[in-house]
C-alpha positions, 0 to 999 in steps of 0.5 A, a space after each residue: 866895274 873899272 879895273 882902276 884901283 883894284 889891288 893886285 890887278 892894276 889898270 886895264 888900259 884900252 889898247 885898241 888897234 881898231 875901233 869896234 865894228 859893231 855895237 858890243 851888246 848886239 853880238 857880245 854877251 860876255 868875255 873874253 875870259 882866259 882859261 887853261 893857261 899852259 906854257 905853250 897855249 891858252 884858251 880864250 873864251 867868250 859868249 855871243 848873243 847870236 850864233 857866230 863864226 869866231 876867231 882870235 887875232 893875236 901877236 907879240 905886240 898890240 899893234 901887230 896882231 899878225 896871227 889868227 886862230 879859230 877852232 876846227 873839229 874834224 875838218 869843220 871850222 866851229 861856227 853857228 854857236 854862241 859859246 866860243 872857245 879858241 885855243 892859241 897854240 905854239 906859244 912861248 913860255 913866260 911871254 906876253 902876247 896881245 889879242 882880240 876876239 872877233 865874231 861874225 854873226 850868222 843870220 842864215 845857215 842853209 845847206 848851200 848858202 851862209 849869210 853873215 851879219 854884223 862883225 864884232 871886234 873887241 879891244 886889244 888885251 894882253 896876257 902872259 903865258 906861265 913858265 916852269 922856270 919863273 922865279 916866283 908865282 902869285 895868286 889869290 883864292 876865292 871860295 864860297 861866293 854863293 851868287 853874290 857877284 859884288 863880292 868879287 870886286 870887294 875882295 879882289 881890291 884887298 890884297 896889296 900885291 903886284 899883278 897875280 899870275 892867276 885867280 883861283 875860284 875854289 868852288 861854290 861861286 853859285 848856289 845852284 845852276 839855273 841857266 846861262 844868264 845866271 852864270 854870265 851875270 853872277 860869275 863871268 861878267 864880274 870876273 871879266 870886268 875885273 881881271 879875266 881878259 888878261 889874268 886867267 882864272 882856274 876853277 875848282 868845282 864845288 858841291 853847289 856847282 853840281 846842283 840845279 838843272 844847268 849843272 850838266 852844262 857847266 862843262 861847256 863854259 870852262 877848260 881844265 886840262 885832261 879832264 874838265 874839273 880835275 887836273 894839274 898845272 905848273 907855274 914857277 916853283 908851284 905844282 898845283 893839283 885840282 881835285 873835284 870833291 863832288 857832293 857832300 852827301 851820299 849818292 843815294 840821298 833822296 834829293 839827288 833822285 838817283 842821278 849822281 855817282 860821285 863815289 865812283 868819280 872820286 875813285 876815278 880821281 884817286 887812280 889819276 892822282 896816284 899817277 900824278 904824284 909819281 910824275 918827275 915834274 911833281 916830285 921835283 917841284 919846290 912846292 906841291 899845292 892841292 886844291 879841293 873845295 871840300 877839305 878832307 878834314 874839319 868838315 864834319 862827318 858828312 859822307 862827301 868829306 869822309 869819302 874824300 879822306 878815305 880815297 885821297 888822304 893816304 895818297 896825299 900823305 905819301 906824296 908829301 904835299 905842302 898845302 891843301 887849300 879848301 873852302 866849303 865850311 864857311 868857317 875860315 881857318 889855318 890848320 897845321 899838320 896833324 901826325 897820323 891824320 894829314 901831314 900837310 897844313 890845310 887852309 880853309 876860306 870863309 863864308 859868303 856873308 859880309 863879315 865872314 868873307 875871305 881872300 887868300 893870297 899866296 906867293 911862292 919863290 925859291 925862299 918860301 911859300 907864304 899864305 896870307 888870309 884877309 877878311 873882308 875888311 882887309 885885316 890879316 886873320 891868318 898867315 902861313 910860311 912854308 
C-alpha cells in the first residue's frame, strides 16, 4: 500500500540516487525496516531471498551517500545469510540521514572461491535519530493485531498528527509463530510499506509471540538494546521502559510442555528494573512511560498478570512512573491511578476484531503528556493528560 494519505506518516517520495540494479523480487524479500533507534546509532534490517553479502550506504543527504557500513563478527564480515542487520554508528542526535541497502547474492561459497550473483540496490530513504534534547516526542501504539495485516493501514491512517518519531507495537501482532513467511507477510511487509523504512518500530513481545514452532527464532529479526525484548529508550522528554510480560498462564500448564520458564524471566527483569529506575536519566526525565503487553491490573487473576504485579508492581510504584500502556485484554480502557494498588494510570488498547480495534496516540512536550485513544472509525474514545 502506498504511504500517500496515511495520516501521521506523510508521503514517502522516491529519492533514488541510482536505479535498482536487479529485479527486487529476485534478491529482496522484505525491507528495509528500522530498529533500535538511539541518539548515535540505528539498525537497518532486511531479509533477502538468497544468501547474500549486504551493506548500507548512507550519508547526510540523498545525493551524497559517502559512507558504507557492514556487519563484522570476530573479524569476519557477515555474509552467506538471508537475515541482514547492520548498525549505523557514530551518528549525531536529532539529525536526518539518508540511506539505501545493498545485497550481493552469493551463488557459490567454496573454501577458496566465492561466486557472486546479482546485486540489489534499494531506493534511498531517510530517517532521523532521536535526541534527548528534543522538545517533544510523538508516537502511536498498536496492540493485539493477531494476524490481521490489513489492520495496520486502517488504523495508522486515523490519527491526525504530523510525522511520528516511532511506532510502538505492543504485543500480539501474530496469533502464534509458524515460519518466516508468516512474519514477513503479516507484519514486516505491512509496516515496511507504510512507515518502517523511515520511522522505526519498537516491539513489545506479547504472550502470543511466545507460541508456536517459530517463536524461538523471533529474536533473529528484531533489535531491542541490552536484551532482545526488555530495554529502555529515551526520546525528548520521555524515558521509556519496555517489559516482556511473557505468558499469561503458569509455566507448568500442560500446553507449554515443560519448555517455558517465564517466572524466572520476570524475576530477571525485576532485578534489571530496580537498576533502571535508579538511573539519573530516568529520574530526571520529564515523563516516565512503561510498556508491557499484559497489564499488571485489569487482566483477571491469571498467573501471568498476577506474577507481573507481584514482582514489578512495587518497583513501578516506588519509581513514580507516569503511565503504563498495555494491551492483551481486548477491552480498551483508561484506568486512573488507584491508591494502594497502582500509583499511575494504565491505558489498555482494544482487541483485533473490527469494531474493537484501537490506536493510541501519544504526544509529550514540556507542558504535558497527552494520550488520545481512537477506535477503528477514528472516533476518540478516551483521553488522558499528564
